[in-house]
Structures are given as C-alpha cells and as structure tokens.
VOPAGU-2260 file (C-alpha; in pm, 1 decimal, decimal comma):
REM VOPAGU-2260
SITE   aa  ch    i         X         Y         Z
SITE  MET   A    0    1657,3    1679,7     -15,7
SITE  SER   A    1    1946,6    1604,2     176,6
SITE  GLU   A    2    2259,3    1870,5     221,3
SITE  THR   A    3    2488,3    1647,2      11,8
SITE  THR   A    4    2296,7    1590,5    -246,6
SITE  THR   A    5    2178,0    1949,9    -301,5
SITE  GLU   A    6    2517,4    2058,6    -345,2
SITE  THR   A    7    2647,3    1816,3    -580,3
SITE  GLN   A    8    2354,3    1946,8    -774,4
SITE  ASN   A    9    2408,2    2299,5    -752,3
SITE  LYS   A   10    2750,0    2226,0    -843,8
SITE  GLY   A   11    2630,3    2100,1   -1166,8
SITE  GLU   A   12    2779,3    1745,1   -1179,2
SITE  THR   A   13    2667,2    1473,0   -1347,5
SITE  MET   A   14    2350,7    1309,0   -1111,2
SITE  LEU   A   15    2422,4    1012,7    -999,9
SITE  LEU   A   16    2131,2     812,0   -1113,1
SITE  LYS   A   17    2017,2    1007,8   -1412,5
SITE  GLY   A   18    1801,7     791,7   -1630,3
SITE  LYS   A   19    1752,9     543,7   -1342,4
SITE  LYS   A   20    1432,5     354,8   -1289,3
SITE  ALA   A   21    1320,7     243,9    -913,0
SITE  VAL   A   22    1069,2      95,2    -689,7
SITE  ILE   A   23    1028,8     143,3    -348,8
SITE  PHE   A   24     842,6     -75,4    -114,8
SITE  GLY   A   25     700,1      45,2     232,2
SITE  VAL   A   26     680,9     420,3     215,1
SITE  ALA   A   27     347,3     538,5     458,3
SITE  ASN   A   28     433,2     896,8     544,0
SITE  LYS   A   29     630,7    1177,8     444,4
SITE  ARG   A   30     863,6    1061,6     822,3
SITE  SER   A   31     906,4     716,1     704,5
SITE  ILE   A   32    1255,1     611,2     604,7
SITE  ALA   A   33    1150,3     480,8     278,0
SITE  TRP   A   34    1056,9     823,1     176,2
SITE  ALA   A   35    1392,0     979,3     293,0
SITE  ILE   A   36    1552,3     740,1      58,8
SITE  ALA   A   37    1300,3     780,0    -228,0
SITE  GLN   A   38    1381,6    1170,4    -190,1
SITE  SER   A   39    1738,6    1122,6    -204,6
SITE  LEU   A   40    1668,1     903,0    -490,7
SITE  ALA   A   41    1476,4    1135,7    -657,7
SITE  SER   A   42    1744,8    1418,7    -582,6
SITE  GLN   A   43    2025,0    1230,2    -814,7
SITE  GLY   A   44    1747,9    1212,2   -1054,4
SITE  ALA   A   45    1585,1     836,9   -1036,1
SITE  GLN   A   46    1227,8     788,0   -1152,2
SITE  ILE   A   47    1031,1     622,7    -902,5
SITE  ALA   A   48     758,6     373,5    -829,7
SITE  PHE   A   49     584,0     404,6    -486,2
SITE  THR   A   50     385,8      70,5    -339,4
SITE  PHE   A   51      94,1      92,6    -100,2
SITE  GLN   A   52    -111,9    -208,9      93,4
SITE  GLY   A   53    -483,3     -52,1     151,4
SITE  GLU   A   54    -718,7     270,9     129,4
SITE  ARG   A   55    -535,5     395,8     468,6
SITE  ILE   A   56    -257,1     531,4     303,5
SITE  GLU   A   57    -338,1     545,9     -37,3
SITE  LYS   A   58    -372,3     922,4      -9,3
SITE  ASN   A   59      -3,0     970,4     165,5
SITE  VAL   A   60     139,8     791,6     -91,9
SITE  ARG   A   61     -54,1     971,2    -369,1
SITE  ASP   A   62      30,1    1300,1    -219,6
SITE  LEU   A   63     406,7    1253,0    -175,8
SITE  ALA   A   64     415,2    1093,8    -481,5
SITE  ASP   A   65     283,6    1410,8    -661,7
SITE  THR   A   66     568,5    1592,9    -576,5
SITE  LEU   A   67     815,2    1404,4    -754,2
SITE  GLU   A   68     803,3    1408,7   -1125,9
SITE  GLY   A   69     727,6    1092,8   -1355,5
SITE  SER   A   70     656,9     911,3   -1061,9
SITE  GLN   A   71     382,4     642,3   -1038,3
SITE  VAL   A   72     180,7     462,7    -755,5
SITE  LEU   A   73      63,3     109,9    -738,9
SITE  PRO   A   74    -100,9     -87,3    -533,0
SITE  CYS   A   75      -4,9    -428,6    -296,8
SITE  ASP   A   76      12,0    -691,9     -75,6
SITE  VAL   A   77     358,5    -836,8     -52,3
SITE  THR   A   78     191,2   -1132,3     109,8
SITE  ASN   A   79     -24,2   -1139,6    -245,1
SITE  ASP   A   80     190,5   -1276,0    -500,0
SITE  ASP   A   81     -95,8   -1197,1    -779,2
SITE  GLU   A   82     -28,8    -829,9    -655,0
SITE  ILE   A   83     352,9    -844,3    -667,4
SITE  LYS   A   84     350,3    -993,9   -1020,4
SITE  ALA   A   85      55,7    -744,1   -1170,5
SITE  VAL   A   86     306,3    -419,2    -980,5
SITE  PHE   A   87     627,6    -630,5   -1218,1
SITE  ASP   A   88     368,3    -650,9   -1461,8
SITE  GLU   A   89     269,8    -246,6   -1506,7
SITE  LEU   A   90     616,0    -174,7   -1437,7
SITE  LYS   A   91     741,3    -354,0   -1755,9
SITE  ASN   A   92     503,5    -190,1   -1922,6
SITE  SER   A   93     559,4     199,0   -1811,4
SITE  PHE   A   94     943,7     183,6   -1696,8
SITE  GLY   A   95    1063,5    -109,7   -1926,4
SITE  GLN   A   96    1341,9    -172,0   -1702,0
SITE  ILE   A   97    1409,5     -98,7   -1364,9
SITE  ASP   A   98    1747,3     -52,3   -1182,5
SITE  ILE   A   99    1706,5     -34,9    -820,6
SITE  LEU   A  100    1479,5    -169,6    -531,1
SITE  VAL   A  101    1441,9     -82,0    -225,2
SITE  HIS   A  102    1254,5    -298,9      26,1
SITE  CYS   A  103    1105,2    -114,3     348,2
SITE  VAL   A  104     885,4    -363,7     432,6
SITE  ALA   A  105     793,7    -500,8     828,9
SITE  PHE   A  106     515,3    -605,9    1068,1
SITE  ALA   A  107     398,0    -796,2    1374,0
SITE  LYS   A  108     138,3    -812,3    1579,7
SITE  LYS   A  109     137,9    -548,5    1862,3
SITE  GLU   A  110      75,1    -790,5    2123,3
SITE  ASP   A  111     406,0    -999,9    2014,9
SITE  LEU   A  112     592,8    -678,0    2107,2
SITE  GLU   A  113     419,8    -612,5    2405,2
SITE  THR   A  114     499,4    -938,3    2563,9
SITE  ASP   A  115     808,9   -1157,4    2645,1
SITE  PHE   A  116     974,2   -1325,8    2314,1
SITE  VAL   A  117     914,8   -1646,6    2453,8
SITE  SER   A  118     523,6   -1581,8    2461,4
SITE  THR   A  119     548,3   -1514,7    2050,5
SITE  SER   A  120     195,4   -1650,6    1900,5
SITE  ARG   A  121     261,8   -1921,7    1600,5
SITE  ASP   A  122      48,1   -1728,7    1381,8
SITE  GLY   A  123     224,8   -1397,6    1516,8
SITE  PHE   A  124     593,9   -1572,9    1393,6
SITE  HIS   A  125     487,0   -1672,1    1077,2
SITE  LEU   A  126     309,0   -1344,7     992,9
SITE  ALA   A  127     615,7   -1105,9    1118,9
SITE  HIS   A  128     848,6   -1369,8     870,3
SITE  ASP   A  129     642,6   -1335,7     558,2
SITE  ILE   A  130     600,7    -969,4     562,1
SITE  SER   A  131     937,6    -869,9     732,7
SITE  ALA   A  132    1171,2   -1122,9     570,7
SITE  TYR   A  133    1010,3   -1367,0     286,6
SITE  SER   A  134     869,9   -1045,3      93,7
SITE  LEU   A  135    1247,9    -935,0       1,4
SITE  THR   A  136    1282,3   -1289,4    -231,4
SITE  ALA   A  137     954,4   -1300,9    -308,0
SITE  ILE   A  138     936,5    -909,0    -468,5
SITE  SER   A  139    1317,2    -989,3    -596,8
SITE  LYS   A  140    1194,5   -1294,7    -816,8
SITE  HIS   A  141     932,1   -1070,8   -1019,9
SITE  ALA   A  142    1211,3    -767,6    -995,9
SITE  VAL   A  143    1474,0    -943,7   -1149,4
SITE  PRO   A  144    1369,6   -1002,7   -1476,8
SITE  LEU   A  145    1320,8    -665,4   -1564,9
SITE  MET   A  146    1680,8    -567,4   -1399,1
SITE  THR   A  147    1824,8    -629,4   -1777,2
SITE  GLU   A  148    2112,4    -400,9   -1733,5
SITE  GLY   A  149    2184,6    -523,9   -1422,3
SITE  GLY   A  150    2106,3    -267,7   -1046,9
SITE  SER   A  151    2089,9    -271,6    -694,1
SITE  ILE   A  152    1796,4    -428,2    -468,1
SITE  VAL   A  153    1815,8    -237,1    -109,9
SITE  ALA   A  154    1671,4    -358,5     211,7
SITE  LEU   A  155    1585,2    -190,7     548,2
SITE  THR   A  156    1723,8    -371,4     870,1
SITE  TYR   A  157    1803,0    -317,6    1241,7
SITE  LEU   A  158    2025,4    -399,6    1508,4
SITE  GLY   A  159    1773,0    -602,0    1683,8
SITE  SER   A  160    1897,4    -849,9    1390,9
SITE  VAL   A  161    2177,3    -951,1    1584,9
SITE  ALA   A  162    2142,6    -819,5    1947,6
SITE  VAL   A  163    1847,3    -820,3    2191,4
SITE  VAL   A  164    1686,2    -526,9    2170,0
SITE  PRO   A  165    1407,8    -533,1    2454,6
SITE  ARG   A  166    1052,6    -611,5    2318,3
SITE  TYR   A  167    1183,5    -566,2    1967,3
SITE  ASN   A  168    1129,8    -974,9    1987,9
SITE  VAL   A  169     987,5   -1155,2    1679,1
SITE  MET   A  170    1080,9    -881,9    1495,1
SITE  GLY   A  171    1433,8    -889,6    1569,2
SITE  VAL   A  172    1382,0   -1248,8    1434,7
SITE  ALA   A  173    1269,9   -1163,2    1171,7
SITE  LYS   A  174    1546,0    -890,2    1076,3
SITE  ALA   A  175    1760,9   -1172,5    1130,7
SITE  ALA   A  176    1666,0   -1359,7     844,2
SITE  LEU   A  177    1620,3   -1125,9     603,7
SITE  GLU   A  178    1969,7   -1033,9     616,8
SITE  ALA   A  179    2052,6   -1411,6     549,0
SITE  SER   A  180    1794,0   -1390,6     261,4
SITE  ILE   A  181    1994,7   -1068,8     154,6
SITE  ARG   A  182    2332,9   -1277,2     171,3
SITE  TYR   A  183    2207,2   -1556,1     -42,3
SITE  LEU   A  184    1985,7   -1369,9    -275,1
SITE  ALA   A  185    2339,9   -1149,3    -339,6
SITE  SER   A  186    2504,6   -1518,1    -384,5
SITE  ASP   A  187    2254,5   -1577,3    -650,8
SITE  LEU   A  188    2250,3   -1266,8    -837,3
SITE  GLY   A  189    2572,3   -1133,0    -851,0
SITE  ALA   A  190    2635,4   -1312,9   -1199,6
SITE  LYS   A  191    2371,4   -1118,3   -1364,6
SITE  ASN   A  192    2535,5    -814,6   -1205,7
SITE  ILE   A  193    2267,1    -690,5    -910,2
SITE  ARG   A  194    2398,8    -604,1    -622,2
SITE  VAL   A  195    2216,1    -677,6    -277,3
SITE  ASN   A  196    2253,3    -545,4      28,4
SITE  GLY   A  197    2096,4    -420,2     377,5
SITE  ILE   A  198    2131,6     -73,9     560,2
SITE  SER   A  199    2111,9     -81,1     934,2
SITE  ALA   A  200    1974,4     232,2    1080,8
SITE  GLY   A  201    1943,4     340,9    1386,1
SITE  PRO   A  202    1606,3     391,9    1593,0
SITE  ILE   A  203    1411,6     718,2    1395,3
SITE  ASN   A  204    1062,5     827,8    1475,9
SITE  THR   A  205     879,8     704,5    1230,4
SITE  LEU   A  206     498,9     623,7    1265,5
SITE  ALA   A  207     619,7     267,7    1269,3
SITE  ALA   A  208     877,1     256,6    1515,4
SITE  ARG   A  209     609,2     436,8    1803,2
SITE  GLY   A  210     422,1     103,9    1830,1
SITE  ILE   A  211     741,8     -40,2    1978,1
SITE  SER   A  212     699,7     -29,9    2370,0
SITE  GLY   A  213     953,8     231,1    2525,9
SITE  PHE   A  214    1098,5     352,5    2213,0
SITE  THR   A  215    1129,6     660,1    2353,5
SITE  GLU   A  216    1421,1     540,8    2607,1
SITE  MET   A  217    1580,6     377,6    2293,0
SITE  LEU   A  218    1621,1     710,1    2155,1
SITE  LYS   A  219    1798,7     911,5    2462,6
SITE  VAL   A  220    2014,1     538,8    2501,9
SITE  VAL   A  221    2138,3     594,1    2160,8
SITE  ARG   A  222    2230,2     971,7    2210,0
SITE  GLU   A  223    2381,3     929,7    2511,2
SITE  LYS   A  224    2581,0     607,7    2433,7
SITE  ALA   A  225    2658,2     659,1    2056,8
SITE  PRO   A  226    3001,1     825,8    1949,1
SITE  LEU   A  227    2826,8    1084,1    1767,7
SITE  LYS   A  228    2587,8    1162,1    2043,7
SITE  ARG   A  229    2259,4    1241,7    1850,2
SITE  ASN   A  230    2007,9    1001,6    1683,9
SITE  THR   A  231    2004,2     901,9    1317,4
SITE  GLU   A  232    1839,0    1093,2    1092,8
SITE  ALA   A  233    1593,2    1018,7     803,8
SITE  SER   A  234    1810,6    1205,2     543,4
SITE  GLU   A  235    2154,4     977,1     615,1
SITE  VAL   A  236    1993,0     652,9     533,7
SITE  GLY   A  237    1809,5     797,3     201,4
SITE  ASP   A  238    2211,9     953,9     101,9
SITE  THR   A  239    2319,5     586,3     205,3
SITE  ALA   A  240    2082,2     408,9      -2,7
SITE  LEU   A  241    2132,9     629,0    -281,7
SITE  PHE   A  242    2521,4     530,4    -284,8
SITE  LEU   A  243    2385,3     206,8    -294,6
SITE  ALA   A  244    2160,8     261,2    -611,2
SITE  SER   A  245    2438,9     427,3    -767,8
SITE  ASN   A  246    2783,8     290,2    -970,4
SITE  LEU   A  247    2962,7     446,7    -633,0
SITE  SER   A  248    2937,8     102,6    -417,1
SITE  ARG   A  249    2985,3    -102,7    -730,3
SITE  GLY   A  250    3217,5    -335,3    -552,2
SITE  ILE   A  251    2980,3    -376,8    -263,4
SITE  THR   A  252    2757,6    -708,7    -227,0
SITE  GLY   A  253    2582,3    -916,6      78,8
SITE  ASN   A  254    2681,3    -667,6     260,0
SITE  ILE   A  255    2473,8    -462,1     588,1
SITE  LEU   A  256    2576,3     -83,1     601,1
SITE  TYR   A  257    2479,5      84,8     991,5
SITE  VAL   A  258    2397,6     387,6     954,5
SITE  ASP   A  259    2344,1     466,7    1346,7
SITE  SER   A  260    2571,8     682,4    1489,0
SITE  GLY   A  261    2782,2     440,4    1552,6
SITE  TYR   A  262    2577,6     282,5    1841,2
SITE  SER   A  263    2642,2     -88,1    1715,0
SITE  ILE   A  264    3002,3     -46,7    1769,3
SITE  MET   A  265    2982,0      10,8    2170,7
SITE  GLY   A  266    3037,6    -318,5    2398,3
SITE  MET   A  267    2918,9     -90,9    2705,4
C-alpha cells in the first residue's frame, strides 16, 4: 500500500473507490506493476477480480488475491475469445457490473527482442500485436456491457511506442498500436461515460522487464538523465491508476500519462 493512499485512509476520509468493482489482467507475481495497481485500487475500497494464464503463474496470482478481501481469480488466455467471454460471464454473475478494467498484458518472442527490428518474424509480429495490443479491444468489447454506470479502462504502455528503445523492437510497435487503440476506444465509449487512458511507466524491475536485453543499463540511464534522478516505483504507477480509475480524473480520456520521473521530456 502506498504512502499516499495510506494517509488518506488514516484521515478517515471517504475511500475513492468504495463499492467499485475492478478486473485486472496481467498480474504475474508480487513485483508486477499490475499487482501494485491492485494494491492501490484495493486500498481505496475496490473489490478486484484477477485473471491468469496457465498453471505456472496461477498459484502466484491466487496467493496474492487471497490477501485482498472479496477478490476472485479466473483463468483467461487473451488470445482466446471464448475464454474472455467466460471471464465476463462469470463477473456478471458474481459482480453484477464492473467499473474498472485494467490491462497489463504484453508479450513478444524472446528472439524478436534479441535481434534487429528488421529481422522480426511475421509470426512474432502477429503474436506481439495480438497479445499486447488487440487484447485491449477484445476484453473491452466484453467489459462494456457490464459497465452500466460508466467507468474507467486503463492500459499500461511504454516510451518505446513513440521513440526507439534498443531491443524493445516489435514490442514498441505493438505499444504504438495499443496507444492508438486507447484513443479510438475513448472515442467509441465516451458517450457511455467510459473513459480510456494509458499509463506510460518508466522501466521497473519486473520479471517481464528482465527479459529485455540491456535492461540493467536502461535503469542506469534513466537514473542519470531523468529530472528526478531516480527510477520509477511500481507504487507510483499504482497510484496513477487509482487516480485514473476514480472520479478525480472524470474529465480525462484518450490520454497517455507518463509516470517515469520525467525521463520522457528530456531531449538529450
């Protein structure tokens, strides 16, 4: 739980997300940015459902979910439309409606992150875009009918969508597609009072990030060049997601908020 949200609770103020229902795609372990988001949302009263893919991470997700009262865990492969539908069918029965959807899903073949972008395989390009970009549209399609009182959709992105980051390669192109999807979804869903935004987080030492070649050097460069002279903390991303999920951000949609210690503003 972050210092900011803890202080709010200690003051006895009304919790920002009391009575709200959220579903989070992408928690893998306790270091996941998605888990930091879950903690921030839960600290302000949200009831949360988590999804997982495969037995390898199921135990991790269930163990974490068990620490949050009223949470539930559901299997979902975001490349399978039937599984996505099954998640929201179950949420309709258990939650009735949902107010918050969080997308923290991304994947690319390791070999496509270790070579030059020009060598990206056709299959690798398709896979990265299917999981990292199209999945936002796929899950939003099923979430919208349950967002009967409006709501907030939040997705994670990264600077590699708009600038070249060595060895980020096809993932950067997929994140660019994700950000375009955020804008088009925001346009589609605004009339339903559903807001869609992205958080572009600075590099954080997660299991997924360590799969990027030269990640340690990336952290060092950000510490040296970012105005705040430090790396991004997962809790900072979590609290930004809390802001976007709450009524405090009711006038914001179709935007990308940078949470990166200011690194993205630097030209050199």
